[in-house]
N, C-alpha and C positions, 0 to 999 in steps of 0.2 A: 613374492608373495602380494597380489595384487590390490592397490592401496583402493578404499572405499571410502566414497564422497560423499554417500549421503547416509542420513540416518534408516532406522529400520520404521520410526514412525512417518519421517516422509513418504517412504515405500509408500508403507501403510494407507495414507491418508489419499496419494495419486493413485490407488489401487480404488477404493472405494468409491472413491468421488469417478472415476469412469465405469466402476459398474452400476453407479445408479444413473448415470450419464447413457451408460447402451441399454440399460432397462426401460428405459425413459426414452427410446429411441434420439437422445440428443448428443450425441458424443460424435466430434468433428476434429481428426488428425489434419493436421496442415504442411503438409510434406515440401520441407526445403530441397536446394539444389545440395546438401552435403549428400542426402539420400540416394542420390541418381549418381551422385560422383562412384556411389562404392561401387558401383555396376561397371564405372568405365568410362560413362559422360561427363562431358569439360566442364569447368566452373568457370565463371566467366571470363576471366581474363581466356581459356581455351575458347570457348565460343567465340569469341569475339575476332579472336584467330583463326581461327576455322572459317570462319563467315566470310571475311576479309579476302583470305587466301583463294574460298571457293569463286568468288566473284569475279576475282583475278583473273584465273586461270579458266572463268566459265563465258567474260564481260563479248567474245570475240563469236557464243554459239548464235547469236540473234541477228538477224539482217537489221534491226536499227541500229548497229555497231559498227557496222561497215562505214572504213572511212574515218571513224572517228579511234582507232584507237591507235598509239603511241605508246613511244616508251615513255614519254611525260605523262599519259595517260596511268601507264600500269607503277608508275612509279609513283605517284600518290597512293595508292593504295597500299603500298610499306610505310610511306609519312605517315598515313593514317592511323595504321598500327601502332607505329613507334611513338606516337603524337601524347604526350605528357598532362591527360585531359582523364573523365571517368569513363566506364564503356559504355553511358549511355551516349554520351559526346561524340565519341568516336564511331555510333553506330546513327549518327546525325548526318556526321561529315560523310559517312559511305553512302547513305540512302542519296544523300543530296546528289554525289558526284553519278552513280547509277541512273539518277535520273536524267542527270543532264546526258549521260548518255543513251539512254534508251529512250527516253521522251513518255507518252502515255505507256509503252507496252511493261514501264519498271511496274507499277501497280498489279499487275497479272502475272506479274515472277516473281517479286516481291519474296513471294517464301517458297523458290524454289531448292535454297542450299537447306530449310527445317523438313520440308516434304522429303529431301533424299535422306539427312543426316538423321533424323528422329522416326522414321518411316521405313528406309531402308534396310539398313548399316544396322548390325548386330552389335549388341552392346559386349563389354569384354566378359560377362556373368550372366546367364539367362534369370538370374534367381534371386529377388532382391529378398532377405532373408526378413527386413525388417515389414520390408510391405506385405508379404505373405503371412506373419505372424498377424500383422495391425486386421486383417481383410478377413478374419474371424469372430474379431468384433461387430461386424457391419457396421461398420462408420460412414459418414459424410467426410468424404475425402475435398480436401482444398491445397492450392499449389499453384507457386509460382514458375515453375517447372515447364520446360516446353517437350519432354518429352513423353510415352503414352506408359510408361513403364505399370502405373494402377489400373491402368485398363488391360494391357495384357494380362497382368497377374488376375485380376476382378473375371478374366475371362476362360479364367481357367477354374475357378471356384462358382460360378455363378452364369447362368444363360443371360444370353443378350441384353433379355427382356429386365433383365433383374438389378441391370447398373446401367450408369446412363450417365454419358461425357458430355458436359458441359463445356461447349469452347471458348465462351468468352462472358462478361457482363452483361452484354445486350441477351445474348441469349437466355441468360438466367432470367431476363426481366420476363422475355417472351414468353416462360415456362411459368409463369404467374407468380413471380416472386420467389419461390419454394424450395428447401432441398429436404432430399427424402436419404434415410440411409444407403450405399449404395452411388450417392451420386460423385462425380467424379468435378470440378470446377474449377477451371483453370483460370485464374485471374488472369492472367496475363496474355490469353489468347493461344492457338495452335497451330499446325500448320492446316488442317482442317477446317479452320472459323474462316468470315474473313479477313482479308489481310490488311484492313484499316482500321481492323482491333488489336490487331496484332502487337501487344508493349512489349518493345525491347528501346528503344530511342529515347531522349531525354524529349522529345517530342509529342511523342506514345504517351508516357506517363504524366506529360502537363496537360495533357486533353482529357485523361482516364480520371487523374486524379485533381484537375484543378479547375479546366475551366469545359469542360461535358462531364460533369461527376454526379446527372441525376443517376443513370445508374448501380455508382456505385454507393449512392445516395439509400438506394432501393436496397442494397446487399446490410449495407449498414443497422437497416429497419429491422432485416429480415432476423440479423443477428442481436437486436433489442429484443424483439419479439419470443425470441426461439433461447435466447439465453444457450447456445450449449455448452457443453465442457469442453473446451479445445487442449488439443495436445499437439507441441509442435515438436518438429525433429529435424533436423537438418540444416536449423535456421539460426540463420546469427542476432535473430531477432531487433535487428538494424534498420527494417524497412519501415517505417513510421503509420506508412498509410495504411498499411496490414496490422499494424497492432492498434490503430484508433478505429478497428471494426469492435475491439472488443468492447461489452457495456460493464458500467463499472457494477452491477449487481452478479455478474459471473466468478464464473471457477476455473483458473486455466492452470498446465503445467508447460513445461519445455524440456526436453533431456538436452544438458547442453555436456559438450566436451572440455571439459576442466583442463589445465595449462598448470601442470607440475612446477613451474615457477612461483607461482602466483598464491596466494598466502588465503589461508582460511578465513582469513579475518574479509580478508578484499570479496572474496567467492559470497559468503555471508552478506555484504556489504551492496555487492549487484542484485542479490538476490532480493532482498527486501526493497531495493529499488524499482524491481520488475513486479513485485507484492503492493507495491504501494503505490505506482505508474499505472502500471499495466492491471492488478490483478491477478500476474501472470506468476504460481511459484518454479521456481528450479532447480530440478534434480539434476545434478552433476552423476552423470551417468560414469564418466570413468577418464582416464587422460589419454586414451587414444581410442580410436576409429573402431576398431575392433571389437570391442565392449558396447558398443551398441548393442548388436541382434541377442547378447547373451541378455543382458538387460528385458529387451522388449517381449524376449520369447519369458519372463519369467513373471512380467508384468503382465501379460495376456492371459499366461496360468495364471494369475492369479486372480484375476478379472472373471477369469472360466469357472473358479473355483466356489466364489462368493454364487456364478452365475448358475450352480450344480448342471454347468453344460454334459451333456452326455456322452459317452463312448462313442457309439454311432457318428456324433457330429465331428468330433476328433477326428477318424477312421477318414471320414471325409475329408476332410485338410491335406492327410496325409496323401489320399488318392489323388488329389488335386495340383500336388506339387511335383514338380518336376526331379527336386533332388532327393526324393524318399526312398533310401534304399530298392533295389528289384528284388529281394527278396523278405522285405517287409509289405511294400505293394503285392505280391504272390498272396502271401498269408490276408491280408486283408481283403483280395478278389474273390479266396477258399471261402474268405468268412460271410460275406453277401452272396454267394451265387445261387443259393436258394430266395432271396429275397429281389423276386425277377423288376420289380420296379428299384429299387436300387441299384441292381445289378445293371438295368436300363438305362441310368442315369448317367452311370460313371463314363459312358461313351459320348455324355452328351460334350462338346464341347472343342471349339473352332481354331486352339491353339496347337499348332503345329507338334511341336516339341511333344508338350501332353501326350498327342492324338498316338504320338510316336509308340512311345512307352507303354501308353498302353497295350496298344495292340502287340507288341511285341511279348510282353508278361502274359496278356492272355490265352496267349497259346501253352503256357506250362502251365495252368492250372486244370486241372482234366473235368473239373465239377462247375466251374462255367463257362469253359469253350464248350459243352455240350448241350446249352440253353442257348447257345448266340445265336440260331436258327431263327427264332421268334424272335430275336430283339431289332425294330425300327432305326433304331438307334444304332446299335452295330454296324448292322448293312451303312448305313447316312455316313459313320465313321471312313469305316473301310474305303468306302466309294470314295471319301473325299483323299485320302491317302496311301492310296494303294501304290501311286508310286514310288515312296519313301521305303516299301517293304521290302526284303531279302528273296530270293526266290525261294528259299526252303521255306520260309515264312508264309508265301503265296501261293504252295502248297498245301500247304496245313489248313489252310482259309478256303482252298477250295475242297476241301476232304469234308466241310460241310455239305457244302451239294452234293456230293456222294452218300451221305451218311447221319445226315440229320434232318428232320421234316421243319421247311422252311414256309414262311410266306409267300407264295405266288403274287401277290397284288401288289407291292411296292416296287415301284421304279428303279431303287438306287440297290435291289436286291440282283433285280437284272440287269444294270449295269455293269455290276462287281462280277458276274456268271461272264456277261459277256469281257470283260476285261480278261480274264482269267482263263476263260477257253484259249484267248487270245496268246498265251505267253507259250513260250515252245516247252516248257517243263510239262507243261498236261499234258500227257500223252492222250492216244485216240479211245486207250481202255479206260483211264480214269472220268475221262468225257461221258462217255458211254455207259459208264459205272451211274455217275450222276444225273446224265437224262431219263434211265431208265429213275431214281430213286426219285426227283422233281416228279416224274408222271404219274406218280401215285393218286396227285392232289387232282381236283375235282374240275373246278371250274376254271378250265383254262383260257378259253377266247375272249373273258375283258381282260385279260394280263397281259401283260409285257411280253410274258416267257412264251408266248403263241408267233412269236417275231422269231425262234427258233425252229423250222420245220421238223428237224430230226428229232428233236424232242416232243415235238407235236404228233412224229410216227409212234415213237413211244406208249405216250398216251394214251392213244386209239388202240394200240395195239392192248396194252394192259386193261385198257376198259370193256374193251370188246371179249380177253380171257374172265374178266371179272364183273360179264353185264348181270344186270337189274332191271327190268321195268321199272320199279321202283325208285331209280336211281336219274335224278334231275341233273339237266344239263344244261345250263345257261347258254345255246346258241341261237341268234338270231339272219343265219345264215352268212356270217363275216367270209369274207376270202381272204383266208388264208391257205396258206402254200402246207402240205405236209405229205415227210419223205417215210418212206418205210423202209427196215433192212431186211435183206434177205432170210435171216435168221428166222424174223417173228413169225412168215409167212406158217409155218405149218401148225403153230401154237393158235395165230389166230383162226385158220381152216378148221380145226380139231374141234376147235369150241362152236364157233358159227353155226357149224353143219347141225349142231345138238340141239339148236335153241328152236323149238315147235312155233313161237308165237310167231317166226321169223318164216313158217312154212305156210300156216292156215289163215291170216289173217289178209286183208285184203293192200294193195301195195298204198293204196291212200292210208292207211291208218298205219302201215308201218313206218313208212317215210315220218309219220308225224315223231314217232321214237328218236328221240333224239343223238345216237350213235350213228341210225341209219340216216338220218337227215344228213348227218356229218360228212358221211362216207361218199354218199348222193350227190349233195353241193357240188362236193371236193372233184368228184369225178367230172359232174355237168359244166364247171368252172374251172377244168383242168388244172385242179388245183393236187390232185390225188400224185403223188412221184411213187417208185420203185429204184432207191438209190439217188442216181443222177435224171432219172429217165421219166419221162411221164407213162404214169404205169400203165394204159391201154395202148400205150407200142409193144409191151411186150406183157400181154394180163397173164399173172400167173396160172398155170395152172390148175395147184393147188383152191385158187378160188373157184372157178371155172367149175368145180365140182359139187361144190354150196350153194344150196339155192337158192339162196338170198341175193349172191350175187348174181348169179343167174335171172332173178324177176329187177336187181338192178340194172342189168346189161341191156336186158329186155326193154323197159322204160327206157332207157337211155337211146335206144336204137328207133324208139317210137317215138321219141321228140325229137332227135338229132344226125341219125342214121350215123351207125358204127362203120370201122372200117371192114372190108371184107372178109379177109383172114379172121378176124377176130371173131365176126360175125359165123364165119362156118366150124370155128374152134366152140361158137357157143351149142350151136344147134344140135355138134357132136353130142354135147355135153345133157342137153336136156331131156328127159324124160318125158318123151309129147306123148304116149299113155296114159300119164297121169290127168285125169281130167278137171282136178283140185288143184293145177300147178299155179292157176292164178287168172284172173280177168283180162290183167294184160296181154297175154298170151295170143289173143284171138286176132288183134291187131298186127304185133309181130308176124306172125301166119299170111296174113295179109297182103305185106310186105315182100314176106320171104316165103311162099309156098312152092316155088318152083326148087330153091336150094335146099329144102326140109324135104320135099320127095326124090330130088337125083339121092341124098343120105338115107336113103333108103329107110326112112321116118313115117311112123302110121299116123293120120292124123284123126285126132277125135274132133266128132261133130263141133261138140261148143266149151270153152274151157271157160270155169269159175273157180273164184274163192272161197276156201271151203269153210268162212266162217265171213256171211254176209254183211254189209253194214245197213243200218238202224238208221232211217231218215227223220227222226225225230228224237227225243229223249223220255219225256216223262209218260212212263203208263198213266194211262187212264182208266176207271174203274165204270163198267158198262151194265146197263140192265141184262137180265136175260131176255126179258120180254118187250118191243118196243109199243110206243104208242098206237102205231099203227097195227099192230097184233090186237092188241087190247078194243080198237075198235071196230075192227074188221072180224074178227074172227067168236065162234061162239064160246059160251064157258065152258062149257065139257076142253076145247082145241087149248081154249088158255090158260086152264085148269092142269091141261096135261104137260103142257110146258112150264109151267110151275113143277111138278112136279117132277119131271126131267132133269131139271138145275138142282133137284134137290138130291136127283142121282149122283151127282156129279159131284158131292163133296160141297165145298166152301166155294171154289170158284172155280172158273175154267177160262183158257186162253185163248184166242186165237192168234193172236199174232205178237207180237215183243212188246206193242204199246197200248191193246187194248185188253185188259179183265174182267171179265165177267164174275160178278158177286152177290151173294143175298144181298148185302149190304145197298148195292144201288138198287137194285129190282124194289126193294122193301121202300127206298124214299121216291121210288117212281109212280111208284100204287098206291103212296100215301099224298104225293100232290094231285095224283087225278082223283082221288079221292076225296080233296076237299072241294071238287067243282064238282057245279047239278048237272052234271048229262048222263047220257048213255052210258058212259064208258064208266063211270064214277057208280052209276046203278048197277050195271053189270059184275062192277070190282064186288061192290056191297054182298050180293048175292052170294058171289062166290065164297067169299071169305064167313061168311054164316051158315052157310050150307058146307064147308067144309074146313072149319077151323080148327076141327081136331087134328087134322095132318097136314093143316101149313102152320102150326101153331111152333113148331120142333124147331123148322129155317127162319120161320116171317115173322120171331117173337115182334121186332120192333113193331112192326105193324100195328100189333095190339096193341103195344104198351102207349106209342101215339095217339091212339084213338080213344085210345081212358082218357090217357090225359090234357088231350089239348078239348077244353070244352066247348070251341067252333062245329064241330061234328053234329052230326045227327044223334040226338038224344038213345035212341033206338038203338043206329048202331054202337053207341059206345057202351049200354047195355049190353049188348048181344057179345061185343069184343071181350067186355069185363068176367061173364059169363063163361063164354071159351074160355078166356085164360084162367078163371079161378080153376076149372073143370082139368085143365089138362096140365097145369101147373105140376112140375118136377119136383118134390118136395123131397129128395136126396140132392139138389147141389142151388146155389146159389149164382147170380152171373153179374156182371158189369150193367148189364143192360135192366136188370129186375132189381138192383140196388137203387140204379135210377131212379127209377117207379116209384121205389119209394121213398126217397127220400124227396121227390116230387112231392108226394102226398103229403109228407112230413111240413114241408116248406108252407104248403098251400093251408096246412093244419084240416086236413079231410080226415082228422082220428075216426069218424063214426064209417069210414071207408070199408066193405066190404072183405074186399083186399086186405086187410089187416087178419083177418081172419087164418091165411096162408102163412103169416108170419110167424104166429104162433105154433101152426104145425110142421112148421119146416123141419126136416129130423138133424139136431143142430148136430150132432156126434158122428153122421155122414159124411157130412161136409168135410172138404182137403184141408190139409192145417199144417201143407208146406207149400213152399213158394214155387220151387223148382224141381224136376226130377233127381236134376245131380244134387240137391241137397237134399234129403230126405227125412233128416232131422231138426228138429225144432230146437231154435236156440235156446240156450235156458232162460237167457233177457230179451225181451223179443224189442224193436224197436216199432214206432208205429206206421211205416214204410212197409216194413215186413207185413204188419198184422193185416194190414189195409189189401195186401197183394194177395193174399190167404183167400182161398172161399170162406172159409169160417171167420175168418176177420174180418169182412165185407158186410157176415151178416151178421155178427155181433158189435161192429159199429154200426149199421143202420137200427140195430135196438139201443146202443148209445145214445144217437143223436136224435127219436124218439122218446125216449125220458128223459133227456132236453126241455123236450116240446109239451109232452103231455102227460103231468105228475099222474094220472089216474091210472097208467098204466105200468110206473112203477115196479108193482107187486108182482106181475105178471114179467116182467123183464127182466127182476129181479130171482126168479124160478127157474125162466130160463138158463138164465145164467149161473146158479147153484149147479145147474145140471150138468154142465160141460164137462166134459173127461178133463180135457188137455188142460193142464195143470197153469201153462204160462197165459195163455187165451182166458182161463177163467180170472185170473187175479186179476189180468189188466183189466177186463171188461168190470170185475168187481171195484174197483179203484176208478175205472170212469164212471161208475154211478152214482157214484158221492154228490152230495149238493153243501155249495158253500155256508147255507146255512144251519146244516144239524152235522155230528162228526160222523166219521167214516164208520161204516156200519160194522164193520169185522176186526175182531181180533187177531186174527193173523194174517201179517202185512207183510209184502212182500216190497223185491223191485218192480217189480211188475205191476205189482198194486198202486203205488207211486207214480209210477208212469202212466200209467191209467186213469189217475187221481191228475194228475197233472195235465191229462189230454184234455178235461174236463173242465178244470179249474186253476185261474191265476189267483196266488194267493194262498195262502191255509189259515184256517182258523187256531183261536189259541190249543183250544185242546187237542185239533190235527197236530200241530207242531209236537207235542208231548209224543203223539202214537209211529211219529214218522222219523223218530231220533234216532232210533238204535239201525232204521233202515238205510238212514242218511249215512251213519256211520260206518256200516256194509260198502254204500255208494264209494265211499270214499278211500276206502283200503282196497278197493278192487278195482278204481278207475271208471266207472262203469256210468256218467255226464252225459244225455247226447240232450241237442237241442230242445228236442221239443220240453222237455223237463227242467232245463236249464233256470229259470227265472223261479221255480220252488223249490229247486232243491238249494239253488244259492243265497235263495233267502231264508230257508232251514236252517244254512252253515252261519251266516251271521248273523241271526238271532240266537242258535241255541245251542252251537255245537263250537267248542273252546281249540284254538287249536293247537295243543300244548301238545309237549313231547312226548307222550302216551298214545296220543293219537295215530292211527297207522293211516299214510295218507299215502296214494302213488300219483305221485308228482308229474310221474313223464306221462303219463295218459290221461289226465284231468288238464281242461284247457281253462285256467281262470281268469279268463279278458271279463266275463260276461259278470264277476262277481265285481272287479275293477269300476267296469260300466256303471253296476250298480252306485256304488258305494260313489262314485263321483256325477250321478246324476239325480241323487236322489239328497232332498233338506234332512230326510229324518238318520237320526245317528243310530247304527245298528249295534248291537249290544257287542259284537266281539269283529267292528271293522277293523279298529286300528291291528288289534290281532291278528287278523287273514290276511290286511295290506302288507303286514311284516312277513308273514311268511313268504305269503308268493313270492312276494321281493328277493327274499334270501334265497328262494328255490327257482329263480327266473333266470331263465341263459340271454334274455336281453330281449325277450317278446314282448314284457308286461310292461319295461320301462318304455321300448318305442310307441306303446296304446298308449301308455300315461305320456309322454311326447305329443301324441296324435289328438287325445282329449284337453290335450293345455290350448290347442289351436282350436278346438272343436268349440261352436256358441253355444252349445247346450250344456257342457259341464260346468259345475256351480265353483267358483273361485274361491270359495272358503274353507272346500273341499280338499280342491288343489293343492292349496296352499297345507294343507294337514297332510295330504299324501304325500307330499313333498319334502317337508319335515319329517315323514317315520321314513321316506328313502334316505335321509341326510345323515340323519342318528344310526342305520343301519349301513350304510356305504361301504365303511372299512369291511366290510362283512359281505360286501356284495361281489359274487362272482361271475355276473352276467359280463358279455361283449356289444354292444348297444348301438345297431345301426342309424345311423344320423344323413344317412342322404336328401331325406326330406324335408329336414330342420328349418332350412335356408325357407322352403315354401311356407312354412307353418308360422313362421317370425312374419315373412314378409305378409303374408294373410291376414296375420292378428291385428284385428282394431283395436281390441280391447286391451288397455296398456301393462294391467297387473299381470293379464294371461303371458304378453310380451317379456315381459321381465321374469316370469317363472320360467319361459323358454328359453329365455337367453342366461338365466339361473342354473339351470339344466346341465346346458354346454358344458358353464364352466365346472360343474361339480363331478361330470360326468370326467374329464377330460384332468382335472385334477386327483381325480383315483384311476386312472387310466382305465377308464369301462367302458373307451367308443372302439367300435369295430370299424377294422381296416378297410377301405373302400379303393375303387381306382378313382371314385368321382370326389373323393374326399374335398380336391384343393378347389375343387369349383364348389363343394358346398361349403366350407370355409369360408372362400372367399369372396360369395355374394353374403352371407352374415356379417363379414366384416364391412360389407357399404354399410348395413341398420345399426350398427354399435357406434358408440361417443367415442370420442378420442384415446379415452383411458382404456374403456373395453378392451380398443383395438389393441393398444400393445400389451394387453395383458394376453390377448389372445395370440397376438404376433409373436410374444417372446415366451408365452410355456415353454417351462421345462419337460413337460410332455408331450410336446408336438413330435416330436420324432419317433413315437413309437406308432403314428397316422399318418404321417407325412413324410416322404425323403428330406434330404438336407437342400433338394436343391430347388421343391416344392414349400419346406417352410423359407430359404429366399423371397420366394415370389410372395408370400403372404405377407412378410415383413413389409415389401413394395408399396401396400395397399393402407400402411398405416399414414392418419393425417391428410 
């Protein structure tokens, strides 16, 4: 049984201190040489020995050493190595020897050994258990080691942007003297940094810590200011310069190996000494180094337990470890295969060993494998590591091109396709199957896949066979080679011969079609091939028989002159008896008339397009009669033209661009009537004498004259008389409605025209909006109401009632006589007056809607009258926009949303209720109860509205606080999932400090209770918010336990980098 050298209390004290530091983003791990030695890296003795031997054997590599190398020189290397002096001093001697031999070249090549040994030589063990465990706590790393194992392990767990290699103290100073979680500070330099800042010799130590210690002083200041909790591992604690970094206020720990021959009392003394002098408590992990990984694992697990680290974070750590058993790895891939963002992040690594492990295992997880085609990160990883795959694995990955839907816009996807296509084991059949599958994508011309001419052939064939004139092809005339296979010809020909638009439209119009444009330009630019040959050299007979290819070839010959043999075959296939072949055939005949006649073909006089081109665009309305005709013709002829137009109905068309209408004719006549000349007098007489027969189709003339005070009074009276005498009492048009509304607006209540209004046969008017929907809905909306003939008439009465109270009784009597219940009830409600209660005892939802159409607000008496209707509206979910103000006023004032009240939560939008509460100083009787119930039935939209209101200037701070507190009290029962994509904009733009604070509180309230909806933009949103928080809020957000529910582990790491 292993001897335990530490107490449970010591362990718990260390764990609790680390947990607090991790939560505060102030945990620093110092990695000493002992940790690297566990992977096979040398100790100081080994490093110096390898360094001297390297230079002893490589000194001759440099021209500067030519003529200087002797046995004596080489012997000096041995003497330096054997000298009884410190390691630092030995390196001083080595550097002096090298500088004497190489001169100025030495500084340039000084770190050649370190670059070779620490960058290129693979260690004995690829994974360091201690480092891989500590990374889980997201610490700052400090080290005096020269290797890059911390960075290598970080690169497996994080993205490059989320950790930072700081090569020396000068780089630290250049980075604003700051360290963040994920930083790796190399106190003694690396081979990636400047050689003059590499610390290995006595001279280097003296420079950094004694003579030029400004940079080290900056680091001491950072430790004093931040006071991180430091954990030393693999360190003897003998480097006083490093121990001097620790401020007196700090709490630090070291994991050290106990020697079995030492007494407990000695170790206790040793511990007390470091506590006293360096504020560092030592935890003796065991008496052999093999015990350290287990102890570190226990520490990390205990810290994670305190921090409540979720399972998917630990799963992520297993997926980033090269030592995770393959069975476990596959189970985790399967677990997260449906979480596309998480799965996508798994492929984000530049570590070759981990990449190989991921690619190998994902092939055996079918649910993950089937999602690979749409993951850009997968294609990037495969492209960078395809060389390390076995033949069978390459075959399996190529199957993605054969069977899955892939994104064709990524360059790396095509690079993988190219590399795998050239593999010997990829058969022609597999390649053709892949091309056929890929070709189903739409927009090929802007993608790298267009470089594969045979793939383009499949694309062309596929799109011709599934052609639609509504399909958009983003083709800008790119010069792209297309190779068809012979087995495609019959399918293409069969389809293309059936497409009628290719037969009847002009070629100019046809060639605007994307697919035809592709074919035409490819032929024009010698880019369309059949197998390996240019298709015009042996044009397929199947294509020659189709009209579209005949027209394409005719146009090509008109432009470029085709081969004589092809021309002969083309002439043999064209049906010259069809005069609607297309206009282009005329030029073709002029060029080849002898050959055509020699072939026994009979040529028509002229060939044209079946459907011609419109030279304009917009159709213009035009009058049936012109100004010249009115001026030159007599009254009888003018009347004849006008009456002839009536017999043609509403309109007639002389061309595609001109439509003659009664509307345009009326406007022309009205404009002439405004002029005082012979033409206007002629028209006045025609109208006065023939009004009865003109009224039906030219009603607009009479209405405009009646309403325009600028017309002659006699003409206006005559028109009014004609209008009244010939008015159809069985209908009510839009023009008639406009006439009466104009009279109402001008308050001409004494006009004789109103006598017509009373006489209209109200129950003869149409009460349906469309013949397709012959039934009147049980509850009508205002738009439906006004769109019907009956509704237009009743709406005119409603508007008149508002303006002229004297006519109320007459209007009420007409309304009460309406047979159609829904229209009658709506209008009865709309005739109400805010100054007195509604006049009817039987009140329906239609009555309420009519009331709300006329009145905003309710009298106290009407509140009670509408109470029953209000509850009915709630139960049936019949709240609509025009009455929502009154309805929610009724609900907030008189209706308690108790458990006995039936409410159709699904079909009622309560956004306006929330708006009314937040923007009204008045406290409604039931506003708290309603807000609570609305939130409890919310799927996320009302809390989104609340966030929006917190960003709005008009919302009241006291009401916002009230609603926030209601939400806070009910949050445990809240089941909605709230989208917060706009929250960063709300916070940024909000100038009111109280509202801004509320927005931030809402963020944490939603996050605390896991009520934030996942979003593709979540990392961007939260990153923007991080920049607007103070340091403590940043730490709270970046370290939040529930972040894993909306961000992937990689995204969480990115967010943590933004702290401070």
